[in-house]
MMTF fields as JSON, N, C-alpha, C and O atoms, coordinates in Angstrom:
{
  "mmtfVersion": "1.0.0",
  "mmtfProducer": "UNKNOWN",
  "numBonds": 255,
  "numAtoms": 256,
  "numGroups": 64,
  "numChains": 1,
  "numModels": 1,
  "chainsPerModel": [1],
  "groupsPerChain": [64],
  "chainIdList": ["A"],
  "bondAtomList": [4, 2, 8, 6, 12, 10, 16, 14, 20, 18, 24, 22, 28, 26, 32, 30, 36, 34, 40, 38, 44, 42, 48, 46, 52, 50, 56, 54, 60, 58, 64, 62, 68, 66, 72, 70, 76, 74, 80, 78, 84, 82, 88, 86, 92, 90, 96, 94, 100, 98, 104, 102, 108, 106, 112, 110, 116, 114, 120, 118, 124, 122, 128, 126, 132, 130, 136, 134, 140, 138, 144, 142, 148, 146, 152, 150, 156, 154, 160, 158, 164, 162, 168, 166, 172, 170, 176, 174, 180, 178, 184, 182, 188, 186, 192, 190, 196, 194, 200, 198, 204, 202, 208, 206, 212, 210, 216, 214, 220, 218, 224, 222, 228, 226, 232, 230, 236, 234, 240, 238, 244, 242, 248, 246, 252, 250],
  "bondOrderList": [1, 1, 1, 1, 1, 1, 1, 1, 1, 1, 1, 1, 1, 1, 1, 1, 1, 1, 1, 1, 1, 1, 1, 1, 1, 1, 1, 1, 1, 1, 1, 1, 1, 1, 1, 1, 1, 1, 1, 1, 1, 1, 1, 1, 1, 1, 1, 1, 1, 1, 1, 1, 1, 1, 1, 1, 1, 1, 1, 1, 1, 1, 1],
  "groupList": [{"groupName": "MET", "atomNameList": ["N", "CA", "C", "O"], "elementList": ["N", "C", "C", "O"], "formalChargeList": [0, 0, 0, 0], "bondAtomList": [1, 0, 2, 1, 3, 2], "bondOrderList": [1, 1, 2], "singleLetterCode": "M", "chemCompType": "L-PEPTIDE LINKING"}, {"groupName": "VAL", "atomNameList": ["N", "CA", "C", "O"], "elementList": ["N", "C", "C", "O"], "formalChargeList": [0, 0, 0, 0], "bondAtomList": [1, 0, 2, 1, 3, 2], "bondOrderList": [1, 1, 2], "singleLetterCode": "V", "chemCompType": "L-PEPTIDE LINKING"}, {"groupName": "ASP", "atomNameList": ["N", "CA", "C", "O"], "elementList": ["N", "C", "C", "O"], "formalChargeList": [0, 0, 0, 0], "bondAtomList": [1, 0, 2, 1, 3, 2], "bondOrderList": [1, 1, 2], "singleLetterCode": "D", "chemCompType": "L-PEPTIDE LINKING"}, {"groupName": "GLU", "atomNameList": ["N", "CA", "C", "O"], "elementList": ["N", "C", "C", "O"], "formalChargeList": [0, 0, 0, 0], "bondAtomList": [1, 0, 2, 1, 3, 2], "bondOrderList": [1, 1, 2], "singleLetterCode": "E", "chemCompType": "L-PEPTIDE LINKING"}, {"groupName": "GLY", "atomNameList": ["N", "CA", "C", "O"], "elementList": ["N", "C", "C", "O"], "formalChargeList": [0, 0, 0, 0], "bondAtomList": [1, 0, 2, 1, 3, 2], "bondOrderList": [1, 1, 2], "singleLetterCode": "G", "chemCompType": "PEPTIDE LINKING"}, {"groupName": "THR", "atomNameList": ["N", "CA", "C", "O"], "elementList": ["N", "C", "C", "O"], "formalChargeList": [0, 0, 0, 0], "bondAtomList": [1, 0, 2, 1, 3, 2], "bondOrderList": [1, 1, 2], "singleLetterCode": "T", "chemCompType": "L-PEPTIDE LINKING"}, {"groupName": "ARG", "atomNameList": ["N", "CA", "C", "O"], "elementList": ["N", "C", "C", "O"], "formalChargeList": [0, 0, 0, 0], "bondAtomList": [1, 0, 2, 1, 3, 2], "bondOrderList": [1, 1, 2], "singleLetterCode": "R", "chemCompType": "L-PEPTIDE LINKING"}, {"groupName": "SER", "atomNameList": ["N", "CA", "C", "O"], "elementList": ["N", "C", "C", "O"], "formalChargeList": [0, 0, 0, 0], "bondAtomList": [1, 0, 2, 1, 3, 2], "bondOrderList": [1, 1, 2], "singleLetterCode": "S", "chemCompType": "L-PEPTIDE LINKING"}, {"groupName": "ALA", "atomNameList": ["N", "CA", "C", "O"], "elementList": ["N", "C", "C", "O"], "formalChargeList": [0, 0, 0, 0], "bondAtomList": [1, 0, 2, 1, 3, 2], "bondOrderList": [1, 1, 2], "singleLetterCode": "A", "chemCompType": "L-PEPTIDE LINKING"}, {"groupName": "HIS", "atomNameList": ["N", "CA", "C", "O"], "elementList": ["N", "C", "C", "O"], "formalChargeList": [0, 0, 0, 0], "bondAtomList": [1, 0, 2, 1, 3, 2], "bondOrderList": [1, 1, 2], "singleLetterCode": "H", "chemCompType": "L-PEPTIDE LINKING"}, {"groupName": "PRO", "atomNameList": ["N", "CA", "C", "O"], "elementList": ["N", "C", "C", "O"], "formalChargeList": [0, 0, 0, 0], "bondAtomList": [1, 0, 2, 1, 3, 2], "bondOrderList": [1, 1, 2], "singleLetterCode": "P", "chemCompType": "L-PEPTIDE LINKING"}, {"groupName": "ILE", "atomNameList": ["N", "CA", "C", "O"], "elementList": ["N", "C", "C", "O"], "formalChargeList": [0, 0, 0, 0], "bondAtomList": [1, 0, 2, 1, 3, 2], "bondOrderList": [1, 1, 2], "singleLetterCode": "I", "chemCompType": "L-PEPTIDE LINKING"}, {"groupName": "TYR", "atomNameList": ["N", "CA", "C", "O"], "elementList": ["N", "C", "C", "O"], "formalChargeList": [0, 0, 0, 0], "bondAtomList": [1, 0, 2, 1, 3, 2], "bondOrderList": [1, 1, 2], "singleLetterCode": "Y", "chemCompType": "L-PEPTIDE LINKING"}, {"groupName": "ASN", "atomNameList": ["N", "CA", "C", "O"], "elementList": ["N", "C", "C", "O"], "formalChargeList": [0, 0, 0, 0], "bondAtomList": [1, 0, 2, 1, 3, 2], "bondOrderList": [1, 1, 2], "singleLetterCode": "N", "chemCompType": "L-PEPTIDE LINKING"}, {"groupName": "LYS", "atomNameList": ["N", "CA", "C", "O"], "elementList": ["N", "C", "C", "O"], "formalChargeList": [0, 0, 0, 0], "bondAtomList": [1, 0, 2, 1, 3, 2], "bondOrderList": [1, 1, 2], "singleLetterCode": "K", "chemCompType": "L-PEPTIDE LINKING"}, {"groupName": "LEU", "atomNameList": ["N", "CA", "C", "O"], "elementList": ["N", "C", "C", "O"], "formalChargeList": [0, 0, 0, 0], "bondAtomList": [1, 0, 2, 1, 3, 2], "bondOrderList": [1, 1, 2], "singleLetterCode": "L", "chemCompType": "L-PEPTIDE LINKING"}, {"groupName": "TRP", "atomNameList": ["N", "CA", "C", "O"], "elementList": ["N", "C", "C", "O"], "formalChargeList": [0, 0, 0, 0], "bondAtomList": [1, 0, 2, 1, 3, 2], "bondOrderList": [1, 1, 2], "singleLetterCode": "W", "chemCompType": "L-PEPTIDE LINKING"}],
  "groupTypeList": [0, 1, 2, 2, 3, 4, 5, 3, 0, 6, 7, 3, 1, 8, 2, 3, 9, 10, 6, 9, 6, 11, 12, 13, 14, 11, 14, 8, 6, 6, 4, 3, 14, 1, 8, 11, 1, 8, 5, 8, 6, 6, 0, 8, 3, 15, 1, 12, 16, 1, 15, 5, 6, 3, 3, 12, 12, 7, 14, 4, 4, 1, 2, 4],
  "groupIdList": [1, 2, 3, 4, 5, 6, 7, 8, 9, 10, 11, 12, 13, 14, 15, 16, 17, 18, 19, 20, 21, 22, 23, 24, 25, 26, 27, 28, 29, 30, 31, 32, 33, 34, 35, 36, 37, 38, 39, 40, 41, 42, 43, 44, 45, 46, 47, 48, 49, 50, 51, 52, 53, 54, 55, 56, 57, 58, 59, 60, 61, 62, 63, 64],
  "secStructList": [7, 7, 7, 6, 6, 1, 7, 7, 7, 7, 7, 6, 6, 6, 6, 6, 1, 2, 2, 2, 2, 2, 2, 2, 2, 2, 2, 2, 2, 6, 7, 2, 2, 2, 2, 2, 2, 2, 2, 2, 2, 2, 2, 2, 2, 2, 2, 2, 2, 2, 2, 2, 6, 6, 7, 7, 7, 7, 1, 1, 1, 1, 7, 7],
  "xCoordList": [-3.551, -4.489, -3.67, -2.645, -4.092, -3.732, -3.935, -3.886, -4.107, -4.691, -4.429, -3.853, -4.814, -5.019, -3.695, -3.49, -2.717, -1.088, -0.464, 0.749, -1.047, -0.251, 0.569, 1.246, 0.404, 1.073, 0.428, -0.798, 1.066, 0.207, -0.016, 0.707, -1.346, -1.778, -2.135, -2.936, -1.654, -1.682, -3.241, -3.883, -3.488, -4.785, -4.407, -3.34, -5.136, -4.707, -5.041, -4.392, -5.924, -6.434, -5.527, -5.703, -4.364, -3.405, -2.216, -1.461, -2.236, -1.037, -1.551, -0.721, -3.022, -3.245, -3.418, -3.727, -3.189, -3.277, -1.822, -0.672, -2.193, -1.17, 0.205, 1.263, -0.053, 1.302, 2.027, 3.251, 1.336, 2.057, 2.652, 3.498, 2.378, 3.036, 4.593, 5.737, 4.202, 5.086, 6.186, 7.378, 5.693, 6.931, 7.365, 8.548, 6.738, 7.732, 8.614, 9.479, 8.194, 8.957, 10.158, 11.16, 10.098, 11.348, 12.073, 13.304, 11.309, 12.118, 12.895, 13.849, 12.38, 13.37, 14.565, 15.655, 14.48, 15.779, 16.76, 17.915, 16.339, 16.939, 16.697, 17.555, 16.018, 15.859, 14.654, 13.865, 14.768, 13.162, 13.147, 12.118, 14.569, 14.437, 14.11, 13.361, 14.687, 14.589, 13.18, 12.663, 12.502, 11.272, 10.1, 9.075, 10.358, 9.678, 9.494, 8.445, 10.847, 10.507, 10.578, 10.569, 10.697, 10.139, 8.455, 7.711, 8.081, 6.679, 5.916, 4.803, 6.847, 5.935, 6.048, 5.029, 6.891, 7.539, 6.136, 5.601, 5.713, 4.842, 3.415, 2.626, 3.198, 2.164, 1.79, 0.667, 3.122, 2.959, 2.75, 2.148, 3.43, 3.415, 1.711, 1.154, 0.906, -0.261, -1.11, -1.905, -1.031, -1.712, -1.413, -2.361, -0.026, -0.172, -0.755, -1.361, -0.712, -1.72, -3.161, -3.923, -3.658, -5.007, -5.517, -6.556, -4.602, -4.745, -4.627, -5.513, -3.311, -3.181, -4.066, -4.236, -4.827, -5.869, -6.994, -7.845, -7.326, -8.658, -9.648, -10.685, -9.082, -10.103, -10.373, -9.522, -11.02, -11.091, -10.231, -10.374, -9.376, -8.549, -9.31, -10.541, -8.811, -9.543, -8.555, -7.646, -8.811, -8.112, -7.543, -6.394, -8.254, -8.252, -7.384, -7.167, -7.137, -6.527, -7.381, -7.826, -7.652, -8.414, -9.707, -10.125, -10.316, -11.415, -12.077, -13.281, -11.391, -12.143, -11.565, -12.276],
  "yCoordList": [60.98, 60.041, 58.956, 58.7, 58.202, 57.171, 55.687, 55.576, 54.641, 53.693, 52.924, 53.597, 51.677, 51.005, 50.82, 50.891, 50.508, 50.212, 51.064, 50.918, 52.332, 53.722, 54.191, 55.219, 53.083, 53.775, 54.896, 54.82, 56.04, 57.032, 56.473, 55.895, 56.96, 56.486, 57.693, 58.564, 57.723, 58.573, 58.663, 57.643, 59.511, 59.785, 59.486, 59.933, 58.857, 58.988, 60.187, 60.443, 60.999, 62.168, 63.169, 64.153, 63.042, 64.172, 63.927, 64.783, 62.659, 62.611, 63.121, 63.251, 63.4, 64.058, 65.437, 66.085, 66.035, 67.288, 68.151, 67.9, 69.112, 69.726, 70.027, 69.951, 70.538, 70.985, 69.791, 69.841, 68.723, 67.407, 66.931, 66.049, 67.345, 66.728, 67.57, 67.124, 68.66, 69.787, 69.472, 69.497, 69.137, 69.024, 67.485, 67.189, 66.814, 65.104, 64.966, 64.099, 66.219, 66.542, 66.817, 66.154, 67.987, 68.65, 67.786, 67.781, 67.009, 66.574, 65.162, 64.709, 64.422, 63.575, 64.259, 63.75, 65.464, 66.045, 66.907, 67.134, 67.319, 68.289, 67.992, 68.634, 67.379, 67.131, 67.799, 68.668, 67.135, 67.499, 68.725, 69.384, 69.395, 70.599, 71.636, 72.532, 71.588, 72.595, 72.264, 73.236, 71.305, 71.116, 71.656, 72.115, 71.553, 72.113, 73.929, 74.562, 74.387, 75.662, 76.366, 77.597, 75.194, 75.717, 75.79, 76.702, 74.611, 74.473, 75.716, 76.178, 76.132, 77.363, 78.423, 79.102, 78.67, 79.682, 79.869, 80.964, 78.601, 78.777, 79.169, 80.014, 78.326, 79.026, 80.368, 80.856, 80.901, 82.221, 83.32, 84.382, 82.83, 83.483, 83.332, 84.306, 82.214, 82.153, 83.081, 83.842, 83.104, 84.343, 85.351, 86.115, 85.894, 87.261, 87.614, 88.685, 87.013, 87.259, 87.093, 87.943, 86.228, 86.459, 87.514, 87.966, 88.174, 89.276, 90.562, 91.409, 90.592, 91.759, 92.061, 93.213, 90.969, 91.113, 91.219, 91.543, 91.021, 90.786, 90.083, 90.521, 88.835, 88.088, 86.582, 86.248, 86.136, 84.48, 83.355, 83.314, 82.467, 81.734, 80.677, 80.7, 80.054, 79.114, 78.51, 79.03, 76.72, 75.956, 75.57, 75.134, 75.711, 75.206, 76.223, 76.139, 76.965, 78.233, 79.433, 79.902, 80.044, 81.34, 80.839, 81.195, 80.037, 79.803, 78.794, 78.54, 78.379, 77.141, 76.125, 75.306],
  "zCoordList": [-63.479, -63.071, -62.699, -63.331, -61.584, -61.094, -60.913, -59.688, -61.345, -61.383, -59.823, -58.969, -59.525, -58.594, -57.746, -56.534, -59.03, -58.324, -58.277, -58.121, -58.396, -58.355, -59.273, -59.29, -60.263, -61.45, -62.14, -62.22, -62.715, -63.531, -65.189, -66.002, -65.187, -66.417, -67.556, -67.218, -68.634, -69.552, -70.631, -70.882, -70.955, -71.638, -73.229, -73.651, -73.969, -75.556, -76.199, -77.213, -75.835, -76.122, -76.117, -76.835, -75.252, -75.138, -76.195, -76.656, -76.442, -77.314, -78.863, -79.763, -79.088, -80.438, -80.407, -81.407, -79.035, -79.346, -79.954, -79.593, -80.865, -81.819, -81.279, -81.904, -79.458, -79.127, -78.509, -78.383, -78.12, -77.961, -79.053, -78.905, -80.174, -80.999, -81.167, -81.073, -81.392, -81.599, -80.547, -80.855, -79.132, -78.226, -78.508, -78.338, -78.796, -79.043, -80.435, -80.558, -81.783, -82.435, -82.044, -82.312, -81.276, -80.982, -79.916, -79.898, -78.969, -77.758, -78.368, -77.736, -79.769, -80.457, -80.864, -80.604, -81.533, -82.102, -81.099, -81.461, -80.0, -79.379, -78.107, -77.502, -77.282, -75.865, -75.123, -75.496, -73.996, -73.335, -73.029, -73.178, -72.424, -72.252, -73.011, -72.621, -74.236, -75.213, -75.703, -76.254, -75.668, -76.095, -75.279, -75.783, -73.912, -72.857, -73.288, -73.403, -73.448, -73.707, -74.711, -74.748, -76.09, -77.818, -77.496, -77.857, -76.741, -76.678, -75.824, -76.076, -74.725, -73.887, -74.978, -75.099, -75.665, -76.272, -77.535, -77.709, -78.313, -79.502, -78.665, -79.089, -77.26, -76.864, -76.128, -76.005, -75.618, -75.44, -76.71, -76.554, -78.17, -79.491, -79.68, -80.185, -79.316, -79.671, -78.694, -79.245, -77.312, -76.749, -77.113, -77.296, -77.407, -77.615, -79.234, -79.228, -80.493, -81.437, -81.016, -81.477, -80.281, -79.81, -79.513, -79.993, -78.413, -77.302, -78.152, -78.264, -78.784, -80.14, -80.942, -81.34, -81.33, -82.622, -82.23, -83.058, -81.059, -79.828, -80.683, -81.182, -80.752, -81.682, -80.768, -79.944, -80.885, -80.004, -80.785, -82.007, -80.185, -80.58, -81.794, -81.82, -82.469, -83.289, -83.842, -84.489, -83.448, -83.169, -84.67, -84.743, -85.748, -87.01, -88.249, -89.458, -87.393, -88.446, -88.398, -87.35, -89.905, -90.245, -89.698, -88.596, -90.457, -90.628, -89.639, -89.65, -88.994, -88.107, -87.359, -86.776]
}
């Protein structure tokens, strides 16, 4: 999203997402490029497990 002055605005909701926290944690220790790849790998693993178990994704873990 861009405001009237042409600068990019960020949503505070995005900072609360679990993968955003993972990204920021890795970025602080290892750098931006490593954080991007590590976050993408975690997302790929998540998709793999959902597809191989043929179940719906539950954000909160096993029960919810």
